C-alpha positions as CSV (number, residue, x, y, z in Angstrom):
1,M,-11.4,-89.8,-82.1
2,L,-10.2,-92.5,-79.1
3,P,-6.3,-91.8,-79.6
4,V,-6.9,-88.0,-80.4
5,T,-8.9,-88.2,-76.8
6,L,-6.2,-90.4,-75.1
7,I,-3.7,-88.3,-75.8
8,S,-5.5,-85.3,-74.6
9,F,-5.7,-86.9,-71.3
10,L,-2.3,-88.2,-70.7
11,T,-1.0,-84.6,-71.8
12,V,-3.4,-83.0,-69.4
13,L,-2.2,-86.0,-66.7
14,A,1.5,-85.0,-67.5
15,G,0.9,-81.4,-67.0
16,A,-0.5,-81.9,-63.8
17,G,2.1,-84.4,-62.7
18,M,4.6,-81.7,-63.6
19,G,2.8,-79.1,-61.6
20,V,3.0,-81.4,-58.5
21,D,6.8,-81.9,-58.8
22,L,7.0,-78.0,-59.1
23,M,5.2,-77.6,-56.5
24,R,7.1,-79.8,-54.3
25,H,10.0,-77.8,-55.6
26,E,9.0,-74.6,-54.6
27,L,7.9,-75.9,-50.9
28,Y,11.3,-77.9,-50.6
29,R,12.9,-74.7,-51.5
30,A,11.1,-72.4,-48.9
31,E,11.5,-75.2,-46.3
32,L,15.4,-75.4,-47.2
33,Q,15.7,-71.3,-47.3
34,N,14.0,-70.9,-43.7
35,A,15.7,-74.0,-42.2
36,I,19.1,-72.3,-42.9
37,D,18.2,-68.7,-42.2
38,R,17.1,-69.7,-38.9
39,G,20.1,-72.5,-38.1
40,A,22.1,-69.4,-39.2
41,L,21.5,-66.5,-36.8
42,A,20.8,-69.1,-34.4
43,A,24.8,-70.3,-35.0
44,T,26.1,-66.6,-35.0
45,A,24.6,-66.1,-31.5
46,F,27.6,-65.5,-29.1
47,S,24.8,-67.4,-26.4
48,Q,25.6,-70.5,-28.3
49,T,28.5,-73.2,-27.1
50,A,27.5,-76.0,-29.6
51,P,29.4,-76.1,-33.2
52,P,27.8,-73.8,-35.8
53,G,27.4,-76.8,-38.0
54,D,25.8,-78.9,-35.2
55,I,23.7,-76.1,-35.0
56,L,22.4,-76.0,-39.0
57,N,22.0,-79.8,-39.2
58,E,19.7,-79.9,-36.4
59,F,17.5,-77.2,-38.4
60,V,17.7,-79.3,-41.2
61,A,17.1,-82.6,-40.0
62,D,13.7,-82.8,-39.4
63,S,12.2,-85.8,-41.6
64,A,9.1,-84.7,-41.5
65,K,10.1,-81.3,-43.8
66,W,11.7,-83.9,-46.4
67,R,9.3,-86.4,-46.4
68,G,8.9,-88.1,-49.8
69,A,12.0,-86.3,-50.8
70,G,13.9,-89.6,-50.9
71,A,17.0,-87.5,-49.2
72,V,18.0,-84.6,-46.8
73,P,20.1,-81.4,-47.4
74,T,23.7,-80.9,-47.6
75,L,25.3,-78.1,-46.4
76,S,28.1,-75.9,-47.2
77,I,29.3,-73.9,-44.5
78,Q,31.6,-70.6,-44.0
79,L,32.9,-69.2,-41.2
80,E,34.3,-65.9,-40.6
81,T,35.5,-64.2,-37.7
82,E,38.0,-60.7,-36.5
83,N,41.7,-61.7,-36.9
84,N,40.5,-64.8,-37.9
85,K,39.9,-66.1,-33.9
86,A,38.4,-69.3,-33.2
87,W,34.8,-69.4,-33.5
88,D,34.4,-69.9,-29.7
89,D,37.1,-67.3,-28.7
90,T,35.2,-65.3,-25.6
91,S,36.8,-62.2,-26.6
92,L,35.2,-62.6,-30.0
93,T,33.2,-59.4,-30.9
94,E,32.0,-60.0,-34.4
95,R,31.5,-63.2,-36.6
96,S,29.3,-64.2,-39.5
97,I,28.6,-67.6,-41.4
98,T,27.9,-68.1,-44.7
99,V,25.8,-71.2,-45.6
100,S,24.3,-72.8,-48.8
101,G,22.3,-75.9,-48.8
102,T,21.1,-78.3,-51.3
103,L,18.6,-80.8,-51.7
104,Q,18.5,-83.6,-54.5
105,F,14.6,-85.2,-54.1
106,K,13.0,-87.6,-56.0
107,T,10.1,-86.4,-58.6
108,H,7.0,-88.1,-58.8
109,F,5.7,-87.5,-62.2
110,L,9.0,-86.0,-64.0
111,R,10.4,-89.3,-63.5
112,F,8.3,-90.1,-66.6
113,T,9.7,-88.0,-68.7
114,G,13.4,-88.6,-68.0
115,F,13.9,-86.6,-64.4
116,P,13.9,-88.8,-62.1
117,T,15.0,-86.1,-59.5
118,M,15.2,-82.3,-59.2
119,S,17.7,-80.0,-57.3
120,V,16.8,-77.4,-55.1
121,S,19.0,-74.8,-53.3
122,A,19.1,-71.7,-51.1
123,A,21.7,-69.5,-49.4
124,T,22.2,-67.0,-46.7
125,E,24.6,-65.0,-44.6
126,A,24.1,-64.4,-41.0
127,A,26.2,-62.0,-38.9
128,Q,26.5,-61.0,-35.1
129,T,28.6,-58.2,-33.9
130,R,28.8,-57.6,-29.8
131,R,30.2,-54.3,-28.7
132,A,33.3,-54.3,-26.5
133,V,32.2,-52.1,-23.4
134,E,35.1,-50.3,-21.6
135,V,33.8,-48.3,-18.8
136,V,35.9,-46.2,-16.4
137,I,34.2,-45.0,-13.4
138,V,35.3,-41.7,-11.7
139,L,34.5,-41.3,-8.3
140,D,35.1,-38.6,-6.0
141,I,36.7,-39.8,-2.8
142,S,37.2,-36.1,-1.4
143,N,36.6,-35.5,2.3
144,S,33.9,-33.3,1.6
145,M,31.7,-36.4,0.8
146,D,31.2,-37.1,4.5
147,V,29.1,-34.6,4.9
148,N,25.4,-35.5,5.2
149,D,23.0,-35.7,2.8
150,S,20.0,-33.8,3.6
151,S,18.1,-36.4,1.8
152,T,18.8,-39.3,3.3
153,S,20.6,-37.9,6.7
154,A,23.5,-39.9,6.2
155,P,27.2,-39.2,4.6
156,K,27.1,-38.8,0.9
157,F,29.8,-41.2,0.8
158,N,27.7,-43.9,1.8
159,G,24.9,-43.1,-1.2
160,M,27.6,-42.8,-3.6
161,K,29.1,-46.3,-2.8
162,L,25.5,-48.2,-2.9
163,A,24.7,-46.1,-5.9
164,A,28.0,-47.4,-7.9
165,K,28.0,-50.8,-6.5
166,D,24.4,-50.9,-8.1
167,F,25.8,-49.6,-11.2
168,I,28.7,-52.5,-11.4
169,D,25.5,-55.2,-10.9
170,K,23.5,-53.7,-13.7
171,I,26.8,-53.3,-16.9
172,L,28.5,-56.6,-15.5
173,T,26.2,-59.8,-15.6
174,P,27.2,-63.3,-17.0
175,E,26.3,-62.5,-20.2
176,T,28.0,-59.3,-20.5
177,Q,31.4,-59.8,-18.3
178,D,33.7,-61.4,-21.2
179,L,33.4,-58.3,-23.1
180,T,32.7,-55.6,-20.4
181,S,35.8,-53.9,-18.4
182,V,35.4,-51.8,-15.9
183,T,38.4,-49.6,-14.0
184,L,37.4,-47.8,-11.3
185,V,39.6,-44.0,-10.8
186,P,38.9,-42.6,-7.1
187,F,40.2,-39.3,-6.7
188,A,40.9,-36.8,-3.7
189,G,43.7,-34.1,-4.8
190,T,45.3,-36.1,-6.9
191,V,45.2,-39.7,-8.1
192,N,47.1,-43.0,-6.8
193,P,47.6,-45.6,-9.9
194,G,47.0,-48.5,-7.8
195,N,47.3,-52.0,-10.0
196,L,48.6,-49.5,-12.8
197,N,51.5,-48.8,-10.5
198,P,53.8,-51.3,-11.1
199,Y,53.3,-50.6,-14.9
200,I,54.3,-46.7,-14.7
201,N,57.5,-45.2,-14.8
202,V,57.6,-43.7,-11.2
203,V,60.7,-43.0,-9.0
204,G,60.8,-41.7,-5.3
205,G,63.2,-38.9,-5.8
206,A,65.1,-37.4,-2.4
207,L,62.7,-38.9,-0.1
208,P,62.7,-37.1,3.4
209,S,64.9,-38.5,6.1
210,W,61.7,-39.4,8.4
211,A,60.1,-41.4,5.6
212,L,59.5,-45.3,5.2
213,P,62.5,-46.9,4.1
214,D,61.0,-48.2,1.1
215,L,57.8,-47.4,-1.0
216,S,56.2,-50.5,-0.4
217,N,53.8,-48.9,2.0
218,Y,54.2,-45.6,0.7
219,P,51.2,-43.6,-1.2
220,V,52.4,-43.1,-4.4
221,C,50.5,-40.9,-6.5
222,P,52.9,-39.4,-9.6
223,V,53.3,-36.0,-10.4
224,L,52.1,-35.2,-13.6
225,P,53.7,-32.2,-15.5
226,T,51.7,-29.5,-17.3
227,A,52.2,-31.3,-21.0
228,D,50.7,-34.4,-19.9
229,F,47.5,-32.5,-20.4
230,E,47.9,-30.8,-23.6
231,S,45.3,-31.7,-26.2
232,D,47.8,-33.7,-28.4
233,R,48.6,-36.1,-25.5
234,A,45.7,-35.6,-23.5
235,D,45.4,-39.2,-23.6
236,Q,49.1,-40.8,-22.8
237,F,52.4,-40.2,-20.7
238,D,55.3,-40.0,-21.8
239,D,57.2,-43.4,-21.9
240,N,60.2,-41.9,-21.5
241,A,59.7,-40.2,-18.7
242,S,60.3,-41.0,-14.7
243,Y,57.4,-39.2,-12.6
244,S,58.6,-38.3,-9.5
245,I,55.8,-39.0,-6.2
246,T,53.5,-36.3,-4.9
247,P,54.8,-36.1,-1.1
248,M,52.5,-36.7,1.6
249,F,50.8,-33.4,3.0
250,K,47.5,-31.9,3.8
251,R,45.8,-28.9,2.1
252,Y,42.4,-28.6,3.3
253,G,40.7,-28.7,7.1
254,R,38.5,-31.1,8.4
255,F,34.7,-31.1,7.6
256,P,32.7,-31.0,10.7
257,G,31.3,-34.5,12.0
258,Q,34.1,-36.1,9.9
259,T,34.4,-39.9,10.6
260,E,37.3,-42.1,10.9
261,A,36.5,-42.9,7.0
262,V,38.4,-39.3,6.3
263,R,41.9,-40.3,5.8
264,W,45.2,-38.0,6.0
265,G,46.6,-36.9,2.6
266,W,46.9,-35.2,-0.5
267,C,47.5,-38.5,-2.6
268,P,44.9,-41.5,-1.8
269,D,46.4,-44.6,-0.3
270,A,46.4,-48.3,-1.9
271,Q,43.3,-48.6,-0.6
272,G,41.8,-45.4,-2.5
273,G,43.9,-46.5,-5.8
274,I,42.8,-47.1,-9.3
275,L,41.3,-50.7,-10.4
276,A,42.1,-51.0,-13.6
277,Y,40.5,-53.7,-16.4
278,S,38.3,-55.8,-13.9
279,N,35.4,-57.6,-14.9
280,D,34.8,-59.1,-11.6
281,A,32.1,-57.7,-10.2
282,E,32.4,-58.9,-6.5
283,E,36.2,-57.4,-6.9
284,L,34.9,-54.1,-8.0
285,K,32.2,-53.9,-5.5
286,L,34.4,-54.7,-2.5
287,A,37.0,-52.6,-3.6
288,I,34.6,-49.6,-3.4
289,D,33.3,-50.6,-0.2
290,N,37.0,-50.4,1.1
291,M,37.4,-46.8,-0.1
292,P,38.0,-44.1,2.4
293,M,38.1,-40.5,1.8
294,F,41.7,-37.8,1.6
295,D,41.9,-34.2,0.7
296,G,41.4,-32.1,-2.2
297,T,39.4,-32.6,-5.9
298,G,42.1,-32.8,-8.7
299,I,39.3,-33.5,-11.2
300,D,41.3,-32.7,-14.2
301,V,44.0,-35.4,-13.0
302,A,41.3,-37.7,-12.5
303,L,40.1,-37.5,-16.1
304,K,43.5,-37.6,-17.3
305,W,44.2,-41.0,-15.8
306,G,40.2,-41.9,-16.8
307,L,41.0,-41.1,-20.2
308,Y,44.2,-42.8,-20.1
309,A,42.7,-46.5,-19.2
310,L,40.8,-46.1,-22.3
311,S,43.7,-44.8,-24.6
312,P,45.3,-47.4,-27.0
313,A,48.4,-46.0,-25.4
314,A,47.9,-48.2,-22.2
315,R,47.8,-51.1,-24.3
316,S,51.0,-52.3,-23.6
317,I,50.5,-51.9,-20.0
318,V,47.3,-54.3,-20.6
319,T,49.2,-56.6,-22.7
320,Q,51.9,-57.3,-19.3
321,M,48.8,-57.2,-16.8
322,E,47.4,-60.2,-19.2
323,A,50.8,-62.3,-19.2
324,N,51.0,-61.7,-15.5
325,G,47.4,-63.6,-14.9
326,E,46.3,-60.1,-13.7
327,V,43.4,-59.4,-16.1
328,D,41.2,-61.4,-18.2
329,S,42.7,-62.8,-21.0
330,N,39.8,-61.3,-23.4
331,F,41.4,-58.1,-22.5
332,K,44.6,-58.7,-24.1
333,D,44.1,-56.2,-27.2
334,W,42.4,-53.7,-25.3
335,P,42.1,-50.9,-24.6
336,L,41.0,-51.2,-28.7
337,D,41.2,-48.3,-31.7
338,Y,38.8,-45.6,-30.6
339,D,37.4,-46.2,-34.5
340,A,36.3,-49.5,-33.9
341,N,33.1,-50.3,-34.9
342,R,33.4,-53.1,-32.4
343,A,34.1,-50.6,-29.5
344,E,32.2,-48.4,-26.5
345,K,34.1,-46.6,-24.5
346,Y,32.4,-44.5,-21.6
347,V,33.5,-42.4,-18.6
348,V,31.3,-42.0,-15.6
349,F,32.2,-39.0,-13.7
350,L,30.9,-38.0,-10.3
351,T,31.8,-35.4,-7.5
352,D,30.1,-33.1,-5.1
353,G,32.1,-30.7,-5.0
354,E,34.7,-27.9,-7.0
355,I,38.0,-28.9,-8.9
356,T,40.9,-27.3,-6.9
357,A,44.5,-26.1,-7.9
358,Q,47.0,-28.6,-7.8
359,Y,49.1,-28.2,-4.5
360,S,52.3,-29.7,-3.1
361,I,55.0,-28.7,-0.3
362,K,58.0,-27.5,-1.0
363,D,61.3,-29.3,-1.6
364,E,62.6,-28.3,2.0
365,V,59.9,-30.1,3.5
366,W,59.8,-32.6,1.3
367,S,63.8,-33.6,1.9
368,G,63.2,-33.0,5.3
369,K,65.3,-29.5,5.8
370,L,62.3,-27.5,7.4
371,K,65.3,-25.0,8.6
372,D,65.6,-23.8,5.1
373,L,62.0,-22.4,4.8
374,D,61.3,-19.0,5.0
375,T,59.1,-19.0,8.1
376,R,60.6,-15.2,9.9
377,D,57.5,-13.7,9.5
378,I,55.5,-15.8,11.7
379,F,57.8,-15.6,14.6
380,E,59.2,-12.9,16.9
381,S,62.7,-13.6,16.4
382,E,65.3,-16.1,15.6
383,D,65.2,-17.7,18.8
384,E,61.8,-18.6,18.3
385,R,62.1,-19.8,15.1
386,T,64.8,-22.2,15.6
387,E,63.5,-23.6,18.9
388,V,60.1,-24.5,17.3
389,I,61.8,-26.1,14.2
390,D,64.4,-28.1,15.8
391,H,61.1,-29.4,18.0
392,I,59.9,-30.4,14.9
393,D,62.5,-32.3,13.2
394,Q,63.0,-33.7,16.7
395,W,59.5,-35.1,16.5
396,L,59.7,-36.1,12.8
397,D,63.1,-38.1,13.8
398,E,61.4,-40.5,16.2
399,D,61.5,-44.1,15.4
400,D,58.3,-45.4,16.0
401,L,56.6,-42.8,13.8
402,L,57.7,-44.5,11.1
403,A,55.6,-47.5,10.8
404,D,52.6,-45.5,9.8
405,Y,53.1,-41.8,10.3
406,W,50.4,-40.3,8.2
407,S,47.9,-41.5,11.0
408,I,49.4,-39.7,14.0
409,P,46.4,-38.8,16.2
410,N,45.6,-35.3,16.1
411,D,48.0,-32.7,18.6
412,D,50.3,-35.9,19.7
413,W,52.8,-34.3,17.8
414,M,52.8,-30.5,19.0
415,N,53.2,-32.2,22.7
416,G,56.3,-30.1,24.0
417,L,56.2,-27.3,22.1
418,P,57.8,-23.8,23.4
419,D,55.1,-21.6,23.9
420,Y,56.1,-17.7,23.1
421,G,52.7,-16.7,23.2
422,I,52.0,-16.8,19.7
423,D,49.0,-19.1,17.9
424,R,50.4,-22.2,17.8
425,Q,48.0,-23.1,15.1
426,N,49.9,-20.5,13.0
427,V,52.6,-22.5,13.0
428,V,51.4,-26.4,13.4
429,T,48.9,-28.4,12.4
430,N,45.6,-28.9,14.4
431,N,45.2,-32.3,12.4
432,T,47.1,-35.2,11.7
433,N,50.5,-34.4,10.5
434,P,52.8,-31.3,10.5
435,L,53.4,-31.7,6.6
436,R,50.3,-29.6,6.2
437,Y,51.1,-25.8,5.4
438,R,49.1,-22.7,6.2
439,N,47.9,-20.5,3.5
440,G,46.6,-17.4,5.1
441,N,43.9,-19.5,7.1
442,T,44.6,-20.1,10.8
443,S,42.8,-23.6,10.4
444,N,45.4,-24.6,7.7
445,G,48.9,-24.3,9.1
446,I,52.0,-26.3,9.8
447,I,54.8,-23.7,8.6
448,H,53.9,-20.7,6.7
449,G,56.2,-20.5,3.6
450,A,56.0,-24.2,2.8
451,Q,53.3,-24.0,0.1
452,L,54.1,-25.4,-3.4
453,T,51.6,-24.6,-6.4
454,R,52.1,-26.5,-9.4
455,W,49.2,-24.9,-10.8
456,E,46.2,-22.5,-10.5
457,V,43.0,-23.7,-10.6
458,N,42.3,-21.8,-14.0
459,Q,45.1,-24.2,-15.1
460,S,43.2,-27.4,-13.7
461,I,39.8,-25.8,-15.7
462,Q,41.9,-25.5,-18.8
463,H,43.3,-29.4,-18.3
464,V,39.7,-30.4,-18.0
465,E,38.7,-28.7,-21.6
466,N,41.9,-30.2,-23.1
467,V,41.1,-33.8,-21.9
468,C,37.0,-33.5,-22.3
469,G,37.4,-32.1,-25.6
470,F,39.7,-34.9,-26.6
471,M,37.2,-37.4,-25.4
472,K,34.6,-35.4,-27.3
473,E,35.7,-35.8,-30.7
474,A,34.8,-37.8,-33.5
475,R,36.1,-41.3,-34.1
476,A,37.1,-40.7,-37.6
477,A,36.1,-38.7,-40.4
478,D,33.0,-40.7,-41.6
479,D,31.8,-41.6,-37.9
480,E,30.7,-39.0,-35.9
481,R,30.2,-40.6,-32.7
482,P,32.9,-39.5,-30.0
483,R,35.7,-41.1,-28.8
484,V,34.0,-41.3,-25.3
485,R,31.1,-40.6,-24.3
486,V,31.4,-38.8,-20.9
487,F,28.1,-39.3,-18.6
488,T,28.4,-36.8,-15.4
489,I,26.7,-36.5,-12.1
490,G,27.1,-33.4,-10.3
491,F,26.2,-35.2,-6.4
492,N,24.4,-32.8,-4.0
493,I,26.8,-29.9,-5.1
494,A,26.1,-27.0,-2.8
495,G,24.7,-23.9,-5.0
496,L,24.0,-26.2,-8.2
497,D,20.4,-27.8,-8.2
498,D,18.5,-26.5,-11.3
499,P,19.4,-29.2,-13.8
500,S,18.7,-26.7,-16.6
501,F,21.7,-24.8,-16.0
502,V,24.3,-24.0,-18.8
503,G,27.7,-23.8,-18.0
504,P,30.2,-21.6,-19.5
505,E,31.2,-22.7,-23.4
506,S,35.0,-22.6,-22.6
507,A,37.9,-22.7,-20.2
508,A,38.4,-18.7,-21.0
509,D,34.8,-18.4,-20.0
510,V,35.1,-19.4,-16.2
511,S,35.9,-16.9,-13.6
512,T,33.9,-17.7,-10.6
513,G,33.8,-21.3,-8.3
514,Q,30.2,-21.4,-9.3
515,D,31.4,-21.0,-12.9
516,R,33.7,-23.9,-12.6
517,K,31.1,-26.5,-11.1
518,E,28.9,-25.9,-14.3
519,F,31.7,-26.1,-16.7
520,V,33.1,-29.1,-15.7
521,L,29.8,-31.1,-15.8
522,D,28.0,-29.2,-18.3
523,Y,31.6,-29.2,-21.0
524,C,32.4,-32.7,-20.1
525,A,29.1,-34.7,-21.0
526,T,28.3,-35.5,-24.7
527,Y,25.2,-34.9,-24.9
528,D,22.3,-32.9,-22.8
529,G,21.0,-36.1,-21.8
530,D,24.6,-36.9,-20.2
531,R,24.7,-34.8,-17.4
532,F,22.6,-35.3,-14.0
533,L,22.0,-33.5,-10.9
534,A,21.6,-36.3,-7.8
535,T,21.3,-36.5,-4.1
536,S,21.4,-39.9,-2.4
537,A,18.0,-40.1,-2.6
538,T,18.2,-40.0,-6.7
539,L,21.4,-41.1,-7.6
540,G,20.8,-44.8,-8.1
541,S,17.9,-43.4,-11.1
542,A,21.0,-41.5,-12.6
543,F,23.1,-44.7,-12.5
544,D,20.1,-46.9,-13.7
545,D,19.6,-44.1,-16.9
546,I,23.5,-44.4,-17.6
547,A,23.7,-48.6,-17.3
548,A,20.4,-48.9,-19.5
549,A,22.2,-46.3,-22.0
550,I,25.2,-48.5,-22.0
551,N,23.0,-51.6,-22.2
552,S,21.1,-50.8,-25.1
553,L,24.3,-50.3,-27.9
554,R,25.8,-54.3,-26.9
555,L,24.6,-56.3,-29.7
556,T,23.7,-55.8,-33.3
557,N,22.5,-58.3,-35.8
């Protein structure tokens, strides 16, 4: 009887011992799985700067977890990054890690049955994607921005600058700046490419005899042909074309109360030029602070430049800029493709007014040959015409005007103009430079007949439809997200204060000035919530909402 009892006892004891070792097996397995899961997530975090192996080993090295095991786990780690970049490359947007761990631990009881050790294993994968964020901020710097905002009794321009700078601080932080590029596109009648200018194929053409001897201080705004706005090339320029530059002229009158911050000209000068591909918040805010105002509201041209700054077609320019040390090395492969899962592209567009036609002045004025203009209808005789234009020519040729000829004090050039009893304002400008022309309005005018209309306002609207339509198109057949998400802000626009307005559905439906205001804001906004109406008092809130939308899509695990 005793042997049977002893055998039974030993059997129970062996079973219990085996159960203990099996429980230890499961405990160690769970601990190992938990350690490598947490370690893998920590190692892939873009905020981590330590090597992933060190991070994982730290998570599994706690001796208390493996007390009694007689060993610590061994790990196998496999790293993957996009384009096989280094794990710590600051331009990375995707990286993943595959980890397997093994622990060989000593058994307490099974060793008596020939199993001195047992093995546990666990495996995990972790990945993190941070989206590259490309932002273009298109800001209206037309002279109407100098009008006081009724909500603050200060110029609208001041309110825009404050809100835009605060927006920069919200989207560019130490945590986000490595993968966030910001391009400022200020616009008046047209756009000065700013720091993109050295990379754009621009020629001076036949500069007038009175112009600067070179283009070093001359505002350079390329004249864009209407073909550049066609739907199939809305995001690119013709690499084989040489673009002429916009002549210096002024189209619209000064607004009551305008300050010295309003400068002369349809083409902004360098301080009103594009600042492209920056992640330096202070640089961007300084550029906003220094922006002056100019003439005209060339919204279609501004949106075209904004889209181009996000287009893969501009990548060759960014590559050159990076090689020259002008942009962060993280941006050397930017702008990214529209369908790149790791890229988000945004345009934030603000205007306070109505889109204009695209004007210029005739070649006779641009080349300095004022006598060739057809101006006879405003003079009583050929003698009057000859004497007045001779005076203009003489004034233009004075050497002391070459240094800064577009900032001449008002009326200075009219001194000595013969008085034939006609309204001088119909002949010459009462503003800052004689290259302003008269267009049937006595407040606008150098010489009747000098105006050149490159395209009418209905064509400007069609350009907007083409450019914004391109941005709203889906990235790919299996990805309905837009190529570029567009936020629009109507800033204290006269006659537009109902946020529930519905704009015309297409350019063909636009017929009035009110239609033009509504169409640009409504058609270009990607989603219903991406359209804002604001005053200086509420503009900061609109920018805050846009910054929150951009920041919410940066990181995925």
